[in-house]
N, C-alpha and C positions, 0 to 999 in steps of 0.2 A: 126384153127378154120375153119370149111366148112361153105360157105356162100351161096350155091345154093339155091335159093327160099326165102332167107331171105330178110329183109328191112333195108335200110340204109337211115337215115335222114341227110341232109347236108345243112347247112346254108352257105349263101355266095356261093352257089352251081352253080352260072351261069358263073363264070369266074375264071381264076387263079388257086389256089390251090384246091378250092372246086370243080370245074369243073373236074379237073384231078382225084380227089378222086371219082367223080361220074362216070367217064369213067372206071376206074379200078373196082369199085364196080359192074357196069354192066357187065364187063368182067368176073366177078366171078359169074354171075347168079342172082345178087341181084336186087330186086325192089328198085325204088328210090323215095324219097321225097326230092325236091328241093325247096329251099327258097332263095330268093333274093330281093333286092330293085330294081334291074334294070329289068324292065319288058321286054324290048326288047331282052336283053341277055338271060334272062330266058326262053323266048319263043324259042330262037334258041337252047339253051341247050336241052330243052324238046323235040323239034323236032328231034335232032340228036340222043338222048339217047333213045327216044321212039321207034326208029327202031329196038332197041336191047332188050329192057326190058319195064316192065310196070312203068310208071312215073306219079307221082303226083306232079305238080309245082304250087307253090303259091307265089304271091309278098308278102313279109314280111319284116317289119322293126323290127329287133330283139330287139331294145330297148323298144319297146311297149309291155307290158305284155299281153294285150288281143289279139295281133296278133299272138304271139308265142303260146298262149293258144289255139287259133283257128287252128293253124297248128297241134298242138297236138290232137285235136279233129278229124281233118280232116284225120290225119294219122291212128288214131285208127279205124275210120269208114271204111277206104278203105283197110288197110293192117293189123290192129291189133298192137300189141306193137313192136316197131323197135328193131332189134338186134344190130345195130351200130348207134350212134348218133354222129355226128360231128358238134360241136358248133364251126363254123369255120368262120363266118362273122366277120370282123374286119376293122378298119380304121387306117390310120397313120397321125401323127400330132406331130411337134416339136416346139422347140423354148425354151427360158428361162422359167422356171417353174412359175416365178412371173409375167410373161407377158401374161399367159392364161386367157383369160375372163372366167367369169361364164359359158357362153354358149360354150366355148371351151371344158371346163371340162365336161359339161352335154352331149355335143355330143360324145366325145370319150369314156367317161365311160359308156354312155348309149348303145353304140354298143359293145365295147370291153369287158366290164364287166358284165353289166345288160343283154346283149344278151346272154352270157354264163350262167349266173345265172338263166335266164328264161328258157333256154333250160334244164338245170339240173333239175329245179323245176318242169317243165312239164313233161318230158320224163323219169326221173329216177322212178317215182312211178309206171308208166306204165310197165316198164321193170321188176321191183320188182314184180309186181303181176303176170306177165307171168312166171317169174321163179318159184313163189310159186305154180303155177298151174302145172308145168312140170318140173320134176327134171333134164331132159336133156336139158333144154333151157338154152342158154348163151347169154350174151349181154355185150356191152362195150360203155362207153361215152368217146369220145375223144375230148378234148377241145383245140383249137388252141390258144397258147400264143405267145411267141417269145423268142429269146435269150435275148431280152430286159426285159423279165420277171425274168432273172437269174443274169443279170448284170445291171449296171446304167451307160450308156454313157451319157455325158453331152449333153445338148441342146435338150432333147427328154423328158422333164418332164412328161406330162400328159400320154404319150404313155408308158413310162417305168412304171408309177404307175398302169396303167390299166392292163398291162401284168404281173407285179408282183402278182397283185390280182388274175388274172387268174391261175397263178401257185399255189398260196395258196389255192384258191378254189378247184383245181383239186386234190392236195395233200390230203386236208380234205376229199373230196369226196371219194377218194381211201380208206382212212383209216375208214371213216364211213361205207362204203359198206362192208369192212372186218368185221365189227361187226355183220352184219346181214345176209350175204350170201357169198357163194364162186361162184355163178353163174353170177354175173353182176360185172364188174370191171370198171376201168377208167384209162386213159392215159392223158398225156399232151404233146403236140407238140410244140417244141420250135425251129422254123426256124431261120437261119440267113437270109441274103439278098437272096431272090429268086425273079426272074422276074415274078411277079404276076399282077403288076399294083396297088399295095396298095399305091404307092407313088402319085397316082392320085385319091385318096379317096375324095378329096374336091369336084370332079365333081358330087358326089351323096349326098353332105351334104344338108339336109333339109334347105330351107330359113330361117325357123323359128330358126334355130340354130346360124344363123350368128350374130355376135355382132354389124356390121355396121362399125367397124374400119378395116383399111387396115392391112395387115400383118406387123409385126415388123421386124427389121433387123435379129433379131435371128431366127425368123420364116421363113423368106425367106432364110436364110442360111440352116436351117434344111431341107427345101423342096428341095433346090437344091442339097445338099449332099445326101440325101435319094434317090432322082431321080437317080443320077449317080450310086449309090452302087446297087440299086435294078435292074436297067436296065442292069448293067454289071454283075449280078450275074452269076455264072458258072453253078450251079445245078438248074436244071429246076423243074418246078412245077410237072412235071410228075414223075420225080426221087424222089422228097419229098412225093408224094402219094404213090409210090412203097415202100419207107422206112417205111411209116406209116403202110401200110398193112403188112409188114414184122414184124414190132413191135407188131401189134395186135395178129398175128399168133404166136409170141414168148411169148406173155403176159408180154411185156415190159411196164413200166409206162413212163418213159422219152424217148421222141422221139426226135432226132436231124436231121436236114437236112444236116449237114456237119460233117465229122468226126473230125474236128479241135474244135467243140463247147465245149467239156468238159475242153480242155486247156484254153479256153477264161473264163470259169466260175471259174476256180480254184484260181486265185488271189483274187477274192472277198470273197470266202470261207475261204481262208487264212487270209484275212483282219479281218474278222469276228472272226475266232477261235484264232488268235494271238493277237486281240486287237489293231491292228495297223490302222491308217488312211487310207481311201480309196486309193487304187494304182492308178497311172497315167494310164489312159485306153490307152494312145498312146505312151507308153513306147517302144513298139516295132516299131511303125511307127510314129515318131515325126513329120514327114512332114504333116500328117493328122491333127494333133493337131494344128500346126502352121497355117494351111490353115483355120481351123474352128476359131481359135482366130482372124485371120485377117479379116475373113467374118463377124464376130459378131461385131468387133469394128469399121470396115469400114475404 
């Protein structure tokens, strides 16, 4: 897919994977619409990328329907229908599934699931209209899920739920689009641990979504283990962005950050098809399971 002169919308575009997607899109001659909740980081990203291409930057909380709708209106007014939409904004949160407060659920699902749903709801009709008006027009929606959307590691309850929902939403979007057009398609990105800063999501958590209670032992354990895994990730966000655009060029739906990802997913799929109970996620690395059990028990 040639991208020169086209437009890319990227939520969570001020840092991590979103920023690397924006850099790569700019290098391909694309105009950019960047959305993020971090005003300072967004300003810095817009300044950097504005030297290379045309940039529209807006502070947006993707969990809020009206703000994503406003982003869509601003995009249409400035650039018309976008050719690539990266519903990428996301937050991380772990702990035992029964220990999540209502506000924990609302915050994580608000960003990780509703943010994607709003992006699909707002931008897909614009893309379909552009395709109907021009037989040569092509577009794609890329939703960022996670390997957690394809497996179910313990102590990551609400995060797993949110990412499985994004995978389901994306697969359904792909199939729905196939019913009506061959000009607009969809992909789902399922990264493993990548150094992006997602383990610091709590720094951007709105005050009204806090429950007032301190983190539980399981939540502290999840935070510590995720921080270690993310920070020590060997595949960079820039490499994941490269793999993402490569998949777009090749019209691939499932996008992985690591070559090992399919082998991690296979046991769960076999559990389902063989009717066996969920496999031990730490079978190959029992020391990690032992460390987690120790951490949550105290």
